[in-house]
N, C-alpha and C positions, 0 to 999 in steps of 0.2 A: 650604193643605196640612193634612190631618188630623194629629192627634197620632200615630196609629198609622203612617201613611205616613212621617212624619218619623223615627220610630224605625227603621222598615225601612231607610230610606235611610242612616241612621247605621250600622246593623249591616252593610249591604252594603259601605259604604266601609271599615269597619274590617276586614272579612274580606279585601277585595281589597288592603288595605295589606299583608297578610301574603304574598299571592301572587295572580297572575292566575287566574281561574277562568271556566268556562263556566256557563250557567244551571243545569244539573243539579247541578253541584258546589255552587254557591251555595245552591240550595234545600235540598240535603242538609245542609249545614253549619248553615243557619238552623234547620232542623227537628230536627236531632239533636245534632251536636257543640256548637253554640253554646248550645242549651238555653234560648233566650229566647222563641221563637215556637212556637205550635202549628202544625199542618199548614195550609198555605195553597196556593193554586193558582198555576200559572205565570201565570195571568191577573192575579195580584196582583204577582208579581215583575217581569215584563217591562215593564209600564208604569213601574215604579220605575227599572229600568235605563235605559229610554229617556229618562226625565227627567234622570238623572245624566249620560248621554251628551250630551244637549242643553245641559246646564249647563257642559259642558267638564270635568267631574270624572272621567269615564271615557272610554276609547276602545275601539272594537270591533276585534278582530283575527280573522283566519281561525283555524281549528283548529290544534292544536299541530304537526301533521305534514303534509307534502305528501300522503301516502297517505290521511290522513283527508279532506282536501279533495277528492281524486279519488274516493274510495269513496262518499261521501255521495250524489252525483248518480246513480251507478250503482244504488244501493239505493233510489232514489226519495226520498231525504231531503236536506234542506238541510245544508250543512257547518256544524259547530258553530262558534259565535261565542265567542271568549274575550274577557272583559272585563278591562281593565287600568286601574289607577289612574293618573291623570295627576299631574303636579307640582301643578297647581291643586287636584286632588281631595285629595291628601295634605295640602296646606295647609288646605283647608276642613275635613277630618276632624280635624286637630289643633286647629283653632279650636273645633269642636264638643266635643272632649275637654276643653277648658279651661273650658267653661261649667259653672256650679254653681248655676244658678237653680232656682226651685221645681219646674220640670218634671223635673229630675234626681232628685227625691225620690219621684215617683209610681211605682206598682207596676211596670208593664211597662218604663217608661223607666229606672227604677233598675236593673232586671235587665240591660237592655242595656248600661248604663254600667258595671255591675260586671263584665260579661263581658269588657270591654276595660280593666280596671284595670291589667293588665300593660303597657299602653301609655300609662298616665296617670301624671303626676307625683304624688308623695306628698302635696303640699299640696292638690292638687285632690281626690285620693282622700279626704283627711280632711274637706274641706268637704262633699263629697257624702255621706259616711257620717254625719257629724254632722247634716246636714240631714234625711237619711232617718230617723235615730233620733228627732229632734224631731217629725217628721211622724207617726211611729208612736206616740210617747208621747201626742200630742194625740188620735189616733184611739182609743187605749186608754182615755184618760180619758172620752171621749164614750161608748164602749161600756159602761164601768162605770156611768156615770150613767144611761144608757138602761136597763140591766139593773135597777138599783135602782127606777126608776120603773115598769117594766112587769112585774117579777117575779111579782106576784100574779095577773096576767092571762094568763100564759103556761102552756101545757101542758108536761109534762115533756120532750117531745121538742124543742119549740122552745127551751126553756130550755137543754137540753143542747147544741143547735146553737150558741146564742149563747156558751155557755161554751167550746165548742171553738174558735170564732173568736177569743175573747179569748186563749186559750192559744196559738194560732198567732202572734198578734201579740206576746205576751210572749216566746215563743221567739226570734222574730226580733230583738227588742230586746236580748236577752241575747247573741245572735250578733253583733249590731252592736257591743255593748260590747266583746266580745273582739277584734273586728277593729280598733276604734279604739285599744284598748290596745296591740295589736301595732304599729299604725302609729306611735303616739307613741313606742314603744320602738325604732323603727327596724328592725323585723323584717318580712321578707317572709313570705308564706304558705308559700313553698318552703323557708324556712330563714333563718338569720342573714344580715343585709345587711352587706356590706363597702363601705367608701367613706364619703363625707361625708354630711352631713345633706341631707334632701330629694332624695336620689339618685333619678333617674328610672329606672324599670324598663322597658326597651324590649324585653324578651324576648317573642318571638312564640310563637304556638301555645299560649297559656294560656287559651283560651276554652272548652275542653271540660269537661264534668263539673261545672259550677257550679250552685249551688242557684238556685231560682226563688222568691225571697221574695215573698209577696203577689201571686203570679201571677194576673192577672185578664185575660189576653189572650184575644182572641176566636178563633174557629176558622173558617177558610174550607175549602171543599171542593176537594181536588185536582182539576184539570181537564185542561189542555192537555198536550201532549207537549213534552219538552224540545227545545231547539234546540242 
């Protein structure tokens, strides 16, 4: 499994944990509301869904209404398939949420993990945030060292581009520092937290409008029609 396909499977499981959806809804959420992936084709999404169904983490159900199921054949279309998370799929997603290894700190994977922080326990959020910060601090140190070595050989535009990249990383480090401080103080992004320490935030629907730090995701071309 490629790293990108693994991230897609993670995001699909997370979205379906909120509510069952058909392929069109999932693609829309992945491309817009979730804010993690660039546009990609149904030819990318549906093999992922097939794999998740084969693993027993999702089940396929007919469209939401009897009228939908009857109207599709009359219109020359297949009935919409709704994908629902199974108990095993929920357990698998929660296991993925608890992981804090190096992959969680990489650009696109971190963005996907952050999008589901509302479903993640505070101690795991802290480990992921601190790991991401360490990774970026290492990257920033290398960028500064490279700039010192090559400054004299760069034209003004290449030099400005490198400075812009460094400033972007510095901004994200400052952002991470603020998030880590809030987590340590027991504060949610939505406001003060009530309850005991390490309280798990299980509020759903918090995946929209999030930043895409260090986004290096690729782009696929939309192709097939939705089912």
